[in-house]
C-alpha positions in Angstrom: -2.8 108.0 117.9 -2.8 104.3 118.9 -6.8 104.6 118.1 -6.3 105.3 114.8 -4.1 102.5 113.9 -6.4 99.7 115.1 -9.5 101.5 113.6 -7.3 101.2 110.3 -6.3 98.2 111.3 -10.6 96.9 111.6 -11.3 98.7 108.5 -8.9 96.9 106.9 -10.2 93.7 108.1 -13.5 94.6 107.6 -12.8 95.0 103.7 -10.8 92.2 103.2 -13.8 89.8 104.6 -16.4 91.9 102.7 -14.5 91.3 99.0 -13.6 87.6 100.3 -17.8 87.1 100.8 -18.0 88.8 97.5 -15.5 86.4 95.7 -17.1 83.8 97.0 -20.3 84.4 96.3 -19.8 85.4 92.6 -18.0 81.7 92.7 -21.3 79.5 93.9 -23.5 82.4 91.9 -21.1 81.5 88.4 -21.0 77.0 89.6 -24.7 77.3 89.3 -25.5 79.6 86.0 -22.8 76.3 85.1 -24.6 73.4 86.6 -28.4 75.3 84.4 -26.5 75.7 81.0 -25.1 72.0 81.2 -28.7 70.7 82.6 -30.1 72.8 79.8 -27.5 71.7 77.0 -27.9 68.3 77.7 -31.9 68.4 77.5 -31.8 69.8 73.3 -29.7 66.9 73.3 -32.3 64.5 74.5 -34.8 66.4 71.7 -32.3 66.0 69.0 -32.3 62.3 70.0 -36.2 61.9 70.5 -37.5 63.9 67.4 -34.6 61.8 64.6 -36.6 59.1 66.8 -39.7 60.3 65.6 -38.8 61.3 62.3 -37.6 57.4 61.4 -40.2 55.4 62.7 -42.6 57.5 61.0 -40.8 56.8 57.5 -40.6 52.9 58.4 -44.7 53.2 59.5 -45.5 54.3 55.9 -43.3 52.1 54.4 -45.1 49.0 56.1 -48.7 50.4 55.3 -48.1 51.6 51.6 -48.6 49.0 48.5 -45.2 47.4 47.8 -43.0 48.3 45.0 -42.1 51.2 47.6 -38.9 53.2 48.1 -38.3 55.9 49.5 -34.5 57.3 50.3 -34.4 59.5 53.0 -30.8 60.9 55.3 -30.0 61.5 59.0 -27.5 64.1 60.2 -24.0 63.1 60.5 -23.7 64.3 63.8 -26.0 65.6 66.4 -25.3 68.8 68.5 -21.5 68.4 66.7 -21.1 64.7 68.7 -21.2 61.9 66.9 -24.0 59.3 67.6 -25.6 56.0 67.3 -28.7 54.7 65.3 -30.1 50.4 64.8 -33.1 49.0 64.5 -34.1 45.5 66.2 -36.6 43.3 66.4 -38.9 46.4 66.3 -36.8 48.7 69.1 -35.8 51.8 67.1 -32.7 52.9 69.6 -30.3 55.8 69.4 -27.3 56.7 71.5 -26.3 59.7 72.1 -23.3 61.0 74.9 -23.9 57.8 76.9 -27.6 57.7 76.9 -30.0 55.6 74.9 -33.1 56.3 73.9 -35.6 54.2 72.1 -38.7 53.5 70.8 -41.2 50.9 69.0 -40.8 50.6 65.5 -42.1 47.7 62.5 -40.1 45.3 61.4 -37.9 45.5 59.1 -34.9 43.9 57.1 -31.4 45.6 57.7 -29.5 48.4 59.4 -29.3 51.7 59.0 -25.8 53.1 57.7 -22.8 54.6 59.5 -24.3 58.3 60.0 -20.5 59.1 60.0 -19.8 57.6 57.0 -22.8 57.8 54.9 -26.4 60.0 55.5 -28.7 58.4 53.2 -30.7 55.5 53.7 -33.0 53.4 51.4 -36.9 52.1 52.7 -38.4 49.8 49.8 -41.3 46.8 50.7 -41.6 43.7 47.9 -43.5 41.0 49.1 -44.9 42.1 52.4 -41.6 42.8 53.6 -39.7 45.8 54.3 -35.9 45.9 53.9 -33.3 48.5 54.9 -30.4 49.3 52.4 -31.0 45.9 51.5 
């Protein structure tokens, strides 16, 4: 009779060890999935910022190449991925700060600055006497 009790105890112990191992494996797998989905979201956020930089840079380049009297309005998104961002231009450096990261590119020098996208999404480029004005 004693051999049967040891056999049941051993089976129970093996089952608990197996169940614990499976739970540990499941937690590790969930952690890896969460890590990679966070990287994927971060990459999309960076791509959106870079796309916005390219769009604004192109608008400014066009304004510098056309004749005086050029006026063009364009809109910026209020948020990127549901999170706020800031966009600035200073001495030919176009910058976007989003999610604690800064993305920048070179752009022609303009006079003025962007409207705060959380308040006003519209911006206007004007060219007068060879100078490009942004919201001025």
